[in-house]
N, C-alpha and C positions, 0 to 999 in steps of 0.2 A: 737827527734827520727825520722829516715827517713821514709817516708811514700811510699811504695811500691803499685802499680796496676798490678796485672796479667791480661792481656787481651787476651782473647780466642775468636778467629773468629771462629763459628761453622755452617757447613751446613750439616744437616741428618748425624749429630753425636751421635744419641740415644744410639749406642750400645758401645759409648765411653766415653761419657762426665761425666758421674758420677765417673767412676775412674780415670780420669784427674783430676776433680775438688778435690776430696777426698785426693789424691796423693799430691796436692798442699797445702791443709789445714793441713793435717799430717806434711809436711817438717815444714811450719812456719804459725801458725796460725794468726799471725799479718799481713800476706799480704792479700790484698784485691782482691778478686777475681771477675772479670767482663766479663761475656759471653755475645757475641754480635750474636745472633742468627738470622741468614741471611735468613729468610723465609722458615726456613725449612719445607719439606712435612711431617716428623716425629714427635717424640715426645722430639726433643731435648731441646727445650725452657723449656717444662713442666716438665721434668726431674732435668734440671738445676736448675730451681725455686725450685722444691721439696725437693733438696738437704740443703737448709736452709744455705747453706756456701757462695752462691754466688749472686751478684745481676746479672739481665739479661734484657738486652735489646732486645726487638723482633722489628726489622726492618720490614716495612710494605710491603717492594719489595726487591726482592733479588738485592743485591748492588755488590756482589761479595767481595773479599777478600779485595781489595782497600778501598771500603766503611765502610767495618765492622772495620778495623783497623782505618780508620781517625775518625770513631764515637767513638772509644775506646781513641783515642788522646782527643778529643773533650771533653770526660766525664772527662779523667785525667786532662787537663787543667781547667776546671771547678771546678774542687774538689781540686785543687792545690796540687797535687801527686809530690813527689820528682823524683820518678823513675816509670817508666812504662816499663813491659816487655811483648813482645809478645809471645804467648805461643800457639802452636796448639792445636786444639781439637780432635785430630784422635788417641792419644798417643804416638807418634813419638818422643817428648820431655820429659827430665825426669826433673822431679822436684827438684833432687838433684844436677842438673847441675846448677840451676839457680844463686846461689852464686857466680860460675866462672864469668858469665857476668856482674853481679852487682857490684860484687867487683872492676872490671876496673874502672867502671863508678866511683865509689866511691873514688877512687884515686884522682880524680879530673884532669886527664890529657886527658881524654877523653871524647866525648859527647855521643856516639855511639859504643856498641859493639855487635859485631854479633859471634855466637854461630857457628862454623865450623865444619863440617865434613872432612875437608880436610888440615887442617892448618898444622898437623903434620901427620905423618904416623902412622896407628893403624891398630888393627884388628876389629875392630867393625864396625857396620852397615855404609854403604857408598853409598847406592843406586844403580840403575842399571847401566850397561856399558854405555848405551846411555844416560841417563840422566847426568852421568860422563862427558861424552863428552861435551853436551849442556851447564855444567856450565864452563867447562873451556873456551867455546868459550866466554861466556857471561865474564869471569874472564879477557881473553885477551882484549876484548872490552872495560872493566871499565879501565883497565891500560893505555888503548890509550887516553880514554875520561877524567880521571881525574888524572890522573898519580899515582894510586895506586893500588898496588896488592890486590885483594880480592880473597880468594879461593873459597869462598862459596856464591856467589851473591844470591841465591836463597833461603837461608836459612829463613825460617820464626821465627827463634830462637834469637831475639834482645833485649837489654837493652837501654834505653832512658832516659838521663837526663832532667830537666826542661827545658832548653833552647831547646831541640830537640823537647821534648813534644808542646810545644807553637808555634814552626814553622810549624811541621807538623799537630798539628791540622788545619791548614789552606792551607797546600800545598801537602797534601799526595798524589801521584799517586792513579788512581783509576781503572786500569785495571789490569796487571799483575806487581803489584807494586815493588816487594822487590828488583829486580836489578835497576828500575827505581829511585827508592827512594835512594839507593845507589849516584848516579849519582848526583840526586838533591842535596843531604847534601853535597858531596864532594864540587860540584860547588858553593856552598854556605859556604864554609869554617868550616863545622864543622869536627870534628876530630874521625876518624873511627878506631878503632879496630878490629881485630879479637882474639878469644882464640878457642883453641880445645874443643868441648863438644861430650859426646857420646849422640849418638840416637839410635832408634831403627825403625823398620818397623811398620806399622800403625797396630792394632790389627785386625781392622774390617773394613769392606767397602773398596773403591778403589777410587785412584785418579782420579780428572777429565781430567788429562792430560795423553794420552794414546799413543801407539805407532803411530797409525795413524793419530792423531791431533798434534802430537809433531813437525813436520817441521813447521806448519802454527804458532804455539806458539813461535819458537824459531825467526823466522822472526819477529813476530809481538812485540816481548820484545826487540829485538835488534834494531827495529825502533824506539820504544819508547825511549830507552837508548840514540839513537844519537839526538831524538827531544829534550828531557830533555835537553842533556848538551848544546844545540843550544839556549835554551831559555835564557833569560836575568836573571842576578842574582836578587833574593828576596830581597830586603832592611831588614835586620835585627836591 
């Protein structure tokens, strides 16, 4: 039986976390759910634990999304999971779409599958125009650096096989990691594929990336992507 871990990074998601956990459990009770609580200032960790449906790791310091996800990978590697799925705690991702990305991994031809909002034309949620512009820029840079077209570099909806779990448990980027992780994986010969997945706007709360700080975010991410591409390959 294939053992699947759903990794949920969560920071101040008290208004969303119970619904997210229950949607996952209702979709497939065999999935194991791990909430990585990034030193939230609200009741995120307490509520997740009270559900009795998820394991919860409370980080002692705020490590950001990269630290959360690497914690999840370390947990997955230690406990021998066959697949790990990155799934946001803000309600944007849909439990019903998980089989799309895990199915591609289970085909055996791919190490990592990204759920993309832009892989095909559709009428569903696609984020704001300014964010779509930034994502296109990241996609262009990705194509230059690893010679692969990725339409949704910032998507946090991803599935990983056992080899990718082991690799990323030791090498995951720590700052704005999603675009950098694609470069890191591509440079180290992991097979990456995208599939179209439906997503929705977050139900409660707001993103930490705003119109004011988005130029800083873009420049920092692009520099991180370039520096990752210049790194020596990691011996696998």
